[in-house]
Every structure is written in C-alpha cells, then in structure tokens.
TORLUMBA-9009 format. One record per residue (C-alpha): y, z, x; residue in one letter. Coordinates in pm, 1 decimal. Layout:
! residues N
+----------+----------+----------+-----+
!        Y !        Z !        X ! res !
+----------+----------+----------+-----+
!        Y !        Z !        X !   a !
...
+----------+----------+----------+-----+
***
This chain:
! residues 372
+----------+----------+----------+-----+
!        Y !        Z !        X ! res !
+----------+----------+----------+-----+
!      0.0 !      0.0 !      0.0 !   m !
!    335.6 !    -98.9 !    149.8 !   t !
!    631.8 !    136.1 !    174.9 !   a !
!    911.3 !     66.8 !    -74.6 !   p !
!   1241.1 !    -77.0 !     39.2 !   v !
!   1503.5 !    196.2 !     21.3 !   m !
!   1850.7 !    259.7 !    160.8 !   p !
!   1842.7 !    483.1 !    466.3 !   l !
!   2119.7 !    670.9 !    650.7 !   p !
!   2273.0 !    473.3 !    936.4 !   v !
!   2605.2 !    479.2 !   1112.1 !   t !
!   2832.4 !    239.3 !    926.1 !   v !
!   3169.1 !    143.5 !   1070.2 !   t !
!   3252.4 !   -129.8 !    820.6 !   a !
!   3332.0 !    -50.9 !    460.3 !   e !
!   3074.9 !   -214.0 !    228.0 !   p !
!   3222.4 !   -501.6 !     33.5 !   g !
!   3546.9 !   -506.2 !    228.3 !   r !
!   3717.4 !   -845.0 !    222.4 !   a !
!   3747.7 !  -1019.0 !    556.0 !   y !
!   4097.2 !  -1058.8 !    694.8 !   a !
!   4122.6 !  -1292.5 !    996.1 !   p !
!   4198.2 !  -1107.5 !   1318.2 !   t !
!   4547.4 !  -1180.7 !   1450.1 !   p !
!   4539.6 !  -1383.8 !   1768.1 !   a !
!   4613.2 !  -1181.6 !   2082.5 !   p !
!   4959.7 !  -1246.8 !   2218.7 !   t !
!   5083.8 !  -1217.7 !   2574.1 !   g !
!   4731.8 !  -1233.1 !   2715.7 !   t !
!   4723.7 !  -1586.4 !   2854.9 !   g !
!   4440.8 !  -1674.4 !   2616.2 !   l !
!   4620.7 !  -1959.6 !   2444.6 !   t !
!   4339.9 !  -2213.7 !   2477.4 !   h !
!   4064.6 !  -2008.8 !   2316.5 !   i !
!   4306.1 !  -1873.9 !   2057.3 !   t !
!   4380.7 !  -2229.4 !   1943.4 !   r !
!   4011.9 !  -2318.5 !   1936.6 !   a !
!   3904.6 !  -2011.2 !   1740.0 !   l !
!   4184.3 !  -2061.7 !   1488.1 !   t !
!   4116.4 !  -2432.3 !   1438.8 !   a !
!   3739.9 !  -2403.0 !   1403.0 !   r !
!   3692.3 !  -2071.2 !   1224.4 !   r !
!   3416.5 !  -2143.6 !    967.5 !   p !
!   3437.7 !  -2041.0 !    602.4 !   d !
!   3145.7 !  -1906.1 !    400.9 !   r !
!   3057.0 !  -2247.9 !    261.7 !   d !
!   3009.1 !  -2377.3 !    616.6 !   a !
!   2814.9 !  -2064.7 !    714.8 !   l !
!   2572.3 !  -2115.7 !    429.0 !   e !
!   2524.4 !  -2492.8 !    467.5 !   a !
!   2174.6 !  -2625.2 !    553.8 !   p !
!   2068.8 !  -2724.3 !    904.4 !   f !
!   1810.7 !  -2987.9 !    815.7 !   g !
!   2042.8 !  -3280.6 !    729.8 !   p !
!   2251.5 !  -3227.5 !   1042.8 !   l !
!   1937.2 !  -3208.8 !   1258.8 !   e !
!   1794.5 !  -3528.8 !   1110.5 !   r !
!   2119.2 !  -3717.0 !   1171.0 !   h !
!   2135.4 !  -3591.2 !   1530.8 !   a !
!   1778.0 !  -3686.6 !   1613.8 !   t !
!   1834.3 !  -4038.0 !   1478.7 !   r !
!   2129.8 !  -4076.7 !   1713.7 !   l !
!   1959.3 !  -3907.5 !   2009.5 !   l !
!   1578.7 !  -3917.4 !   1971.8 !   p !
!   1534.8 !  -3706.9 !   2284.2 !   g !
!   1638.6 !  -3402.9 !   2079.4 !   l !
!   1316.4 !  -3431.4 !   1879.5 !   a !
!   1114.3 !  -3393.3 !   2199.2 !   a !
!   1273.3 !  -3052.6 !   2259.6 !   l !
!   1193.6 !  -2915.0 !   1916.1 !   r !
!    819.9 !  -2829.1 !   1953.8 !   p !
!    899.6 !  -2575.6 !   2228.5 !   d !
!   1160.1 !  -2392.5 !   2019.3 !   i !
!   1066.2 !  -2129.7 !   1762.5 !   g !
!    734.0 !  -2008.0 !   1621.6 !   h !
!    761.9 !  -1706.7 !   1853.4 !   t !
!    533.7 !  -1401.7 !   1815.4 !   p !
!    619.5 !  -1103.5 !   1597.3 !   l !
!    480.5 !   -802.7 !   1782.0 !   v !
!    438.4 !   -460.6 !   1613.3 !   p !
!    525.2 !   -158.8 !   1828.8 !   v !
!    581.2 !    206.1 !   1740.4 !   p !
!    935.1 !    320.6 !   1662.3 !   s !
!   1108.8 !    548.0 !   1910.9 !   r !
!    979.4 !    869.4 !   1749.2 !   d !
!    652.2 !    713.1 !   1637.9 !   g !
!    714.5 !    758.4 !   1265.6 !   r !
!    707.7 !    388.9 !   1179.9 !   g !
!    665.7 !     37.6 !   1317.3 !   t !
!    924.0 !   -199.8 !   1462.4 !   v !
!    820.4 !   -565.1 !   1464.5 !   w !
!    971.6 !   -729.3 !   1771.2 !   l !
!   1051.4 !  -1100.0 !   1737.4 !   k !
!    953.7 !  -1194.7 !   2093.3 !   a !
!   1198.4 !  -1476.0 !   2168.6 !   e !
!   1094.9 !  -1500.3 !   2533.9 !   a !
!    823.8 !  -1737.9 !   2409.2 !   a !
!   1090.5 !  -2002.9 !   2345.2 !   n !
!   1167.1 !  -2287.5 !   2582.6 !   r !
!   1390.3 !  -2135.7 !   2858.3 !   t !
!   1256.6 !  -1787.2 !   2773.3 !   g !
!   1529.7 !  -1671.2 !   2538.3 !   t !
!   1654.1 !  -1670.2 !   2180.3 !   v !
!   1944.5 !  -1882.7 !   2303.4 !   k !
!   1710.7 !  -2183.4 !   2314.4 !   a !
!   1745.3 !  -2193.3 !   1935.7 !   r !
!   2123.3 !  -2169.1 !   1958.5 !   t !
!   2148.4 !  -2431.8 !   2231.7 !   a !
!   1938.8 !  -2676.7 !   2032.1 !   y !
!   2148.9 !  -2619.6 !   1719.8 !   a !
!   2474.4 !  -2664.6 !   1913.0 !   l !
!   2354.1 !  -2990.0 !   2067.9 !   l !
!   2239.7 !  -3127.0 !   1731.3 !   c !
!   2578.6 !  -3043.8 !   1581.2 !   a !
!   2770.9 !  -3196.5 !   1871.5 !   a !
!   2582.4 !  -3526.2 !   1852.1 !   v !
!   2589.3 !  -3543.1 !   1470.9 !   a !
!   2958.3 !  -3457.1 !   1435.6 !   r !
!   3087.1 !  -3679.3 !   1714.9 !   t !
!   2857.1 !  -3961.2 !   1609.1 !   g !
!   2752.0 !  -4048.0 !   1963.8 !   t !
!   2464.7 !  -3957.5 !   2196.7 !   p !
!   2700.9 !  -3986.2 !   2493.5 !   r !
!   2915.9 !  -3687.3 !   2407.9 !   v !
!   3066.1 !  -3499.9 !   2705.5 !   r !
!   3024.3 !  -3125.7 !   2657.2 !   l !
!   3174.6 !  -2797.1 !   2769.4 !   v !
!   3075.7 !  -2442.1 !   2679.6 !   e !
!   3105.0 !  -2083.9 !   2802.8 !   y !
!   2822.0 !  -1837.6 !   2857.3 !   s !
!   2731.5 !  -1520.4 !   3038.5 !   g !
!   2383.3 !  -1644.6 !   3121.8 !   g !
!   2109.1 !  -1719.5 !   2869.0 !   s !
!   2289.6 !  -1987.7 !   2668.4 !   l !
!   2413.7 !  -2152.8 !   2987.2 !   a !
!   2058.9 !  -2178.4 !   3121.2 !   l !
!   1928.1 !  -2320.6 !   2794.0 !   a !
!   2209.1 !  -2575.0 !   2765.9 !   l !
!   2179.9 !  -2680.3 !   3129.7 !   a !
!   1805.9 !  -2740.3 !   3103.1 !   e !
!   1831.0 !  -2926.7 !   2772.4 !   m !
!   2127.5 !  -3139.5 !   2878.8 !   c !
!   1943.3 !  -3235.1 !   3196.9 !   a !
!   1651.2 !  -3348.5 !   2982.1 !   h !
!   1882.2 !  -3543.2 !   2750.2 !   l !
!   2106.5 !  -3687.1 !   3021.4 !   g !
!   2419.0 !  -3526.7 !   2875.1 !   l !
!   2729.2 !  -3448.0 !   3083.5 !   d !
!   2779.5 !  -3069.6 !   3073.1 !   l !
!   3052.0 !  -2845.0 !   3215.7 !   h !
!   2994.4 !  -2468.4 !   3187.7 !   l !
!   3239.7 !  -2180.2 !   3226.3 !   a !
!   3094.3 !  -1843.4 !   3328.8 !   v !
!   3265.7 !  -1506.1 !   3375.0 !   p !
!   3408.7 !  -1416.5 !   3714.0 !   h !
!   3145.2 !  -1239.0 !   3921.9 !   g !
!   2843.8 !  -1403.5 !   3754.4 !   s !
!   2529.5 !  -1381.3 !   3971.5 !   p !
!   2492.3 !  -1652.1 !   4234.4 !   a !
!   2133.1 !  -1690.6 !   4111.2 !   r !
!   2265.4 !  -1804.8 !   3773.0 !   l !
!   2528.4 !  -2041.8 !   3910.8 !   v !
!   2283.3 !  -2201.9 !   4154.4 !   d !
!   2029.4 !  -2263.1 !   3876.7 !   t !
!   2290.0 !  -2421.7 !   3648.9 !   l !
!   2401.7 !  -2655.5 !   3926.4 !   r !
!   2042.7 !  -2751.7 !   4007.3 !   r !
!   2014.6 !  -2871.3 !   3647.6 !   h !
!   2317.0 !  -3093.5 !   3708.0 !   g !
!   2581.7 !  -2893.0 !   3522.0 !   a !
!   2931.0 !  -2845.6 !   3658.1 !   r !
!   3023.8 !  -2475.8 !   3674.5 !   v !
!   3365.3 !  -2309.6 !   3662.1 !   s !
!   3456.3 !  -1940.8 !   3653.3 !   h !
!   3695.0 !  -1743.3 !   3437.1 !   g !
!   3973.3 !  -1557.9 !   3620.1 !   p !
!   3895.7 !  -1223.2 !   3779.7 !   e !
!   3942.0 !   -926.8 !   3547.6 !   g !
!   3919.6 !  -1126.6 !   3223.7 !   t !
!   3551.2 !  -1074.5 !   3146.3 !   g !
!   3364.8 !  -1293.0 !   2900.3 !   f !
!   3682.6 !  -1376.1 !   2709.6 !   l !
!   3823.8 !  -1530.2 !   3025.7 !   g !
!   3525.1 !  -1763.9 !   3045.6 !   a !
!   3577.5 !  -1857.4 !   2680.9 !   m !
!   3941.0 !  -1942.5 !   2751.9 !   n !
!   3846.6 !  -2143.6 !   3061.1 !   e !
!   3599.8 !  -2351.2 !   2859.0 !   a !
!   3862.4 !  -2419.0 !   2593.1 !   a !
!   4108.0 !  -2521.8 !   2865.6 !   r !
!   3851.8 !  -2758.7 !   3017.7 !   i !
!   3788.4 !  -2911.6 !   2675.1 !   a !
!   4158.2 !  -2993.2 !   2641.4 !   e !
!   4214.1 !  -3108.6 !   3000.5 !   d !
!   3895.5 !  -3315.5 !   3038.2 !   e !
!   3867.7 !  -3440.1 !   2679.1 !   d !
!   3529.6 !  -3274.1 !   2631.9 !   r !
!   3365.2 !  -3150.5 !   2313.3 !   h !
!   3374.4 !  -2769.1 !   2311.1 !   l !
!   3049.6 !  -2638.9 !   2159.6 !   l !
!   3218.4 !  -2305.2 !   2071.8 !   l !
!   2915.0 !  -2092.0 !   1989.0 !   q !
!   3133.9 !  -1826.1 !   1824.3 !   h !
!   3238.0 !  -2070.2 !   1549.5 !   c !
!   2906.0 !  -2252.6 !   1509.3 !   a !
!   2766.8 !  -2242.6 !   1152.8 !   p !
!   2475.2 !  -2452.9 !   1275.5 !   e !
!   2352.6 !  -2153.2 !   1476.0 !   a !
!   2356.3 !  -1938.8 !   1162.6 !   v !
!   2164.6 !  -2207.5 !    971.7 !   a !
!   1908.6 !  -2249.0 !   1251.1 !   m !
!   1827.4 !  -1877.9 !   1243.9 !   h !
!   1828.8 !  -1859.3 !    864.8 !   r !
!   1593.6 !  -2155.3 !    818.1 !   e !
!   1366.2 !  -2091.0 !   1116.8 !   h !
!   1387.9 !  -1744.5 !   1279.4 !   t !
!   1421.4 !  -1568.1 !    944.7 !   g !
!   1163.2 !  -1789.3 !    776.3 !   a !
!    911.4 !  -1721.8 !   1055.1 !   e !
!    958.1 !  -1345.3 !   1016.4 !   i !
!    918.4 !  -1365.3 !    637.8 !   i !
!    602.6 !  -1572.8 !    661.0 !   a !
!    434.7 !  -1333.8 !    905.8 !   r !
!    530.4 !  -1010.3 !    728.6 !   l !
!    431.3 !  -1152.0 !    391.2 !   t !
!     85.7 !  -1231.2 !    530.5 !   r !
!     65.3 !   -874.6 !    663.6 !   e !
!    175.3 !   -724.6 !    331.8 !   g !
!    476.8 !   -561.5 !    499.1 !   v !
!    822.8 !   -506.5 !    348.0 !   r !
!   1079.4 !   -416.1 !    616.5 !   p !
!   1346.0 !   -161.1 !    530.4 !   v !
!   1570.3 !   -264.0 !    822.3 !   a !
!   1651.6 !   -549.6 !   1056.9 !   f !
!   1842.0 !   -501.8 !   1383.7 !   a !
!   1987.9 !   -753.3 !   1626.9 !   a !
!   2225.3 !   -712.5 !   1917.5 !   s !
!   2531.4 !   -927.9 !   1858.2 !   v !
!   2671.6 !  -1183.6 !   2099.8 !   g !
!   2814.0 !  -1476.1 !   1905.4 !   s !
!   2637.8 !  -1336.4 !   1591.3 !   a !
!   2447.3 !  -1648.2 !   1485.4 !   g !
!   2110.1 !  -1474.0 !   1520.0 !   t !
!   2216.8 !  -1158.9 !   1334.8 !   a !
!   2389.8 !  -1336.6 !   1046.1 !   v !
!   2140.1 !  -1618.5 !    993.4 !   g !
!   1831.2 !  -1398.6 !   1009.5 !   t !
!   1992.4 !  -1142.3 !    781.5 !   t !
!   2069.2 !  -1411.9 !    524.7 !   q !
!   1701.1 !  -1507.1 !    518.0 !   a !
!   1560.5 !  -1153.9 !    507.2 !   l !
!   1807.9 !  -1037.8 !    242.1 !   r !
!   1712.8 !  -1332.7 !     20.5 !   a !
!   1349.4 !  -1212.7 !     37.8 !   r !
!   1401.9 !   -834.4 !     50.4 !   w !
!   1736.4 !   -741.5 !   -102.1 !   t !
!   1719.1 !   -376.9 !      4.3 !   g !
!   1669.4 !   -450.3 !    375.1 !   c !
!   1938.1 !   -276.2 !    582.1 !   t !
!   2095.0 !   -513.5 !    836.6 !   a !
!   2211.1 !   -346.6 !   1158.5 !   v !
!   2451.4 !   -522.7 !   1395.2 !   a !
!   2406.8 !   -366.1 !   1738.6 !   v !
!   2690.5 !   -349.4 !   1991.4 !   f !
!   2733.4 !   -184.7 !   2330.3 !   p !
!   2908.5 !    150.8 !   2331.8 !   t !
!   3111.0 !      6.4 !   2620.5 !   e !
!   3234.5 !   -290.2 !   2408.4 !   a !
!   3210.6 !   -223.3 !   2032.7 !   p !
!   3279.7 !   -465.9 !   1749.6 !   y !
!   3647.2 !   -555.2 !   1726.3 !   g !
!   3718.2 !   -371.7 !   2053.4 !   d !
!   4096.8 !   -345.7 !   2080.7 !   g !
!   4099.7 !   -301.2 !   2456.4 !   r !
!   4138.1 !   -577.1 !   2711.0 !   a !
!   3799.7 !   -700.0 !   2840.4 !   p !
!   3662.6 !   -471.2 !   3109.9 !   g !
!   3397.8 !   -489.3 !   3377.0 !   g !
!   3181.4 !   -196.9 !   3266.9 !   a !
!   2808.3 !   -265.2 !   3271.5 !   r !
!   2662.6 !   -306.5 !   2923.9 !   r !
!   2371.4 !   -465.9 !   2741.4 !   m !
!   2345.4 !   -826.8 !   2852.3 !   n !
!   2461.2 !  -1103.1 !   2618.5 !   g !
!   2625.8 !   -881.3 !   2359.6 !   t !
!   2949.9 !   -700.3 !   2285.8 !   g !
!   3298.6 !   -703.9 !   2143.5 !   g !
!   3529.7 !   -970.0 !   2281.7 !   l !
!   3834.6 !   -750.4 !   2342.2 !   g !
!   4196.4 !   -762.5 !   2220.8 !   h !
!   4075.1 !   -681.1 !   1869.5 !   g !
!   3901.0 !  -1016.1 !   1822.6 !   l !
!   3602.3 !  -1018.8 !   1588.4 !   k !
!   3311.4 !  -1260.3 !   1601.4 !   q !
!   3405.4 !  -1531.4 !   1346.6 !   p !
!   3043.1 !  -1574.5 !   1235.3 !   l !
!   3005.7 !  -1203.8 !   1158.6 !   l !
!   3349.8 !  -1109.6 !   1028.8 !   a !
!   3312.8 !  -1266.9 !    681.0 !   p !
!   2996.3 !  -1058.4 !    627.3 !   y !
!   3089.9 !   -737.8 !    806.9 !   e !
!   3074.5 !   -535.0 !    484.8 !   g !
!   2708.6 !   -630.2 !    450.4 !   d !
!   2609.7 !   -474.7 !    784.3 !   f !
!   2563.3 !   -131.4 !    928.0 !   a !
!   2698.0 !   -114.2 !   1282.6 !   f !
!   2520.0 !     70.9 !   1563.1 !   a !
!   2624.1 !    129.0 !   1923.0 !   e !
!   2393.0 !    168.1 !   2222.4 !   v !
!   2512.0 !    256.6 !   2571.5 !   s !
!   2382.5 !     73.1 !   2874.4 !   y !
!   2198.0 !    380.4 !   3009.5 !   p !
!   2029.4 !    426.4 !   2669.5 !   e !
!   1924.0 !     60.3 !   2666.3 !   a !
!   1785.0 !     80.5 !   3019.7 !   l !
!   1582.7 !    390.3 !   2928.8 !   d !
!   1448.2 !    208.4 !   2621.7 !   a !
!   1351.5 !    -92.8 !   2837.4 !   m !
!   1154.5 !    134.7 !   3067.4 !   r !
!    990.9 !    319.5 !   2778.1 !   l !
!    871.6 !      1.6 !   2607.3 !   l !
!    737.8 !   -133.4 !   2935.2 !   h !
!    560.3 !    191.4 !   3020.9 !   h !
!    408.4 !    261.6 !   2679.6 !   t !
!    360.8 !    -87.2 !   2531.8 !   q !
!    346.1 !   -307.8 !   2841.9 !   r !
!    622.7 !   -522.5 !   2694.9 !   i !
!    915.7 !   -645.2 !   2905.0 !   a !
!   1236.0 !   -689.4 !   2705.3 !   v !
!   1604.4 !   -731.2 !   2783.6 !   s !
!   1859.4 !   -452.8 !   2744.2 !   s !
!   1989.5 !   -610.8 !   2422.7 !   s !
!   1634.2 !   -624.0 !   2284.8 !   a !
!   1579.9 !   -261.0 !   2379.9 !   a !
!   1904.8 !   -172.7 !   2203.6 !   g !
!   1790.0 !   -353.9 !   1888.1 !   a !
!   1452.6 !   -173.1 !   1897.2 !   w !
!   1626.9 !    159.9 !   1946.0 !   l !
!   1867.5 !     92.6 !   1656.3 !   s !
!   1586.8 !    -16.8 !   1422.0 !   a !
!   1394.3 !    296.0 !   1522.2 !   s !
!   1688.2 !    518.8 !   1437.1 !   r !
!   1683.6 !    385.0 !   1082.1 !   v !
!   1314.5 !    419.7 !   1005.9 !   i !
!   1263.0 !    743.2 !   1200.0 !   d !
!   1503.1 !    914.3 !    957.3 !   q !
!   1282.7 !    825.4 !    658.9 !   g !
!    928.1 !    899.9 !    551.3 !   p !
!    643.9 !    803.7 !    780.3 !   r !
!    502.8 !    453.3 !    769.2 !   g !
!    821.6 !    249.0 !    729.8 !   l !
!    865.9 !    -91.5 !    894.0 !   h !
!   1164.8 !   -263.6 !   1056.2 !   a !
!   1227.1 !   -585.7 !   1249.2 !   v !
!   1424.4 !   -626.7 !   1573.4 !   a !
!   1515.1 !   -933.8 !   1776.1 !   i !
!   1381.8 !   -920.5 !   2132.7 !   a !
!   1614.1 !  -1180.5 !   2284.8 !   a !
!   1434.6 !  -1219.3 !   2618.4 !   s !
!   1235.8 !  -1036.3 !   2884.1 !   r !
!   1554.2 !   -935.4 !   3068.4 !   g !
!   1728.7 !  -1052.5 !   3382.1 !   t !
!   1642.8 !   -946.7 !   3738.2 !   p !
!   1973.3 !   -757.5 !   3745.3 !   e !
!   1887.2 !   -558.2 !   3431.1 !   e !
!   1545.4 !   -465.0 !   3561.7 !   w !
!   1693.6 !   -360.2 !   3894.9 !   a !
!   1931.7 !   -129.8 !   3706.6 !   h !
!   1646.5 !      5.7 !   3491.5 !   a !
!   1429.1 !     69.2 !   3793.9 !   t !
!   1709.5 !    254.6 !   3971.0 !   d !
!   1739.6 !    508.4 !   3687.9 !   r !
+----------+----------+----------+-----+
***
C-alpha cells in the first residue's frame, strides 16, 4: 500500500500564489549586455508551457545530425536510496548516465534544437556562458555537429575545463575577475552583440523547461507508476531552473500534492541581493546576484518551497552517500537529496521523494569532500 500524498513542513521563502513581478535590472554594475538580453528574451508562461516536440522535429529536419545525438540523452536510471534519517526513500534521477555525464546534456540538446529551429539555419554561430557542465555538453555536441561555438566561463575556471572545451574546438573567453558567474553571462551577451552570434541564453530558454517536462518528468512518472509509488516531494538544485520547473510541471500534473523544493546554496540564495562573490558553493547552482531572479523560475516561485544547503553540508552528504550507498554524486545532487530527505524525514515512516542527481561531481568537488 502506498503512502498518501500530503503537505509536509518545509522552509518556504516565497509566498504561495504570489504574483511574479519582474526583477529590476541592476544599475551601475557594468552588466548592460546581459541586462538587455534578459529583458528582451524573458519568457512568459505561455512560452514556458509550450511543447518541445514540434520545435525538435523542425530542428532535426534542418540539421539531421541532431537526431543522432538523441539516443544517448535521457532514459537515465531512477535509483532508490534511504533518506538522510532513514525514515523514507529518496529516488535519485541519476543523470550521469546521459551523454557527457550530466543533466546538462538534456539542456544542451534542447538549446541547440531551439537555436537551429528559430534561426532557420543549420549554420548558426553560437555563444553561451557556463560554469562547467553545460559548456562541456555544448562543446562536445557542437563538435559533433560542426557548429561554431564561443563559450564564456567565469574568471578562475579550472584549466582542466578550459583545455577540454578548446580540444572540442570551442573558443573560450573569461568573465572579468570578481564578477562571478554573472560576469560570464555578461561576457557571452557582449560577444553575441560584437560577433553577431546567436546567444543560447539558458536562463530564458523555455525549450529547456519543455525538455524536462516531456522527458525527465515523464521518465520519473513512468518508473514510479510501475513501482506503485506516489512521491510526496521533489527536489532539484537550481541553476538556470529548467530542470526544476519542467520536472515539477510534469510531476504536479500526475501528483497534485507533490511538494516541489527549489534548492539553493546558503552562500548564494534565490534572488541574492549581493554582488556575486567567490565563496565556494554547490557546483552549477545558485542565485545570480544583484537581486536578479532566474526568469524560468520566477513566474512559478509561489509554487515552490525553497531550501538552502551550505557547501560543507553538501560535501558531507556527498561523502555519506558514497560511503553508505556506493553512489558518487555532485554537490548539487547531494544538496537535492538532503533537501528531499528533510521533507520526508519530518513525516511518517515510509514516504517517498524524488531528487535530481545532476552528475557524479567534478574532481574539484571530490577533492574538497575528501579534505573534510
């Protein structure tokens, strides 16, 4: 007999049902390029709920090589592990099984389909920003497709990452020192203007939401339905928010009482009003700084509970999962598991939740975890 879906106590920082008001653009920060891009391409709810299939079919007709990438993306395992206190089960969506070893393979594929379909040409010249996983996925896929790609990464990105991107044939630029991820975003937007490139702009990409709704979410629903499981919560660490929003849309359509938890680093919470800093935090996730909110998440923020996980907590959770379950996950995945656990461990025994395990983690994360 499955446990009933019920509301459970979680830390909520957004008021349920609150209307979304666009975040004012930061002034006096030198971020004029990304400010223009975010303002011009901010998606509305109709765009965020549009289907992915027609866009994908149009893109693959224009660039058939995209279809060759598709079999290695998605259909990743859903692995049950105990919750933190052992009172329930967290089903980890193990996205390391994707091409390039990360959930960002799904996002990269969706972005490329949208770029080709919307520009109407398979010879589109691209630019995008990334802190790591998306850059690797885009570089590998663009090399396969023969697409011209320029990537902007934050100042101080590992040489290992930059060298790999260049080996795939991508040009690589860096954001200015002291500007964090937002500086890389602004650099990519500047390159788009100066070099007449198509900016993929993951933070305003409804196609990423649709990809996760129609595939990631659908895969989770199919597996849990076969198992006779009804999850009471779903947790995902938020970078651009496509994974969290799209998967939540799917799960909520199937299980209306499922609590959706958007996980952010304690060091960089949602809508962080501070200037971007250099503090270590869960990889691939976090507030942008200067009060900016992820445009894919902001229209739905009243539908989410918000949880924060510090980097030391995430590293401890990485080590615990590896030691007890023999599973290697990234810090953001560990944070999602920990946040899902906090929900179900407050309720009766035997509850189930789902968490996105974005990847197995970077060498840098594991070095930090080992040092603790």
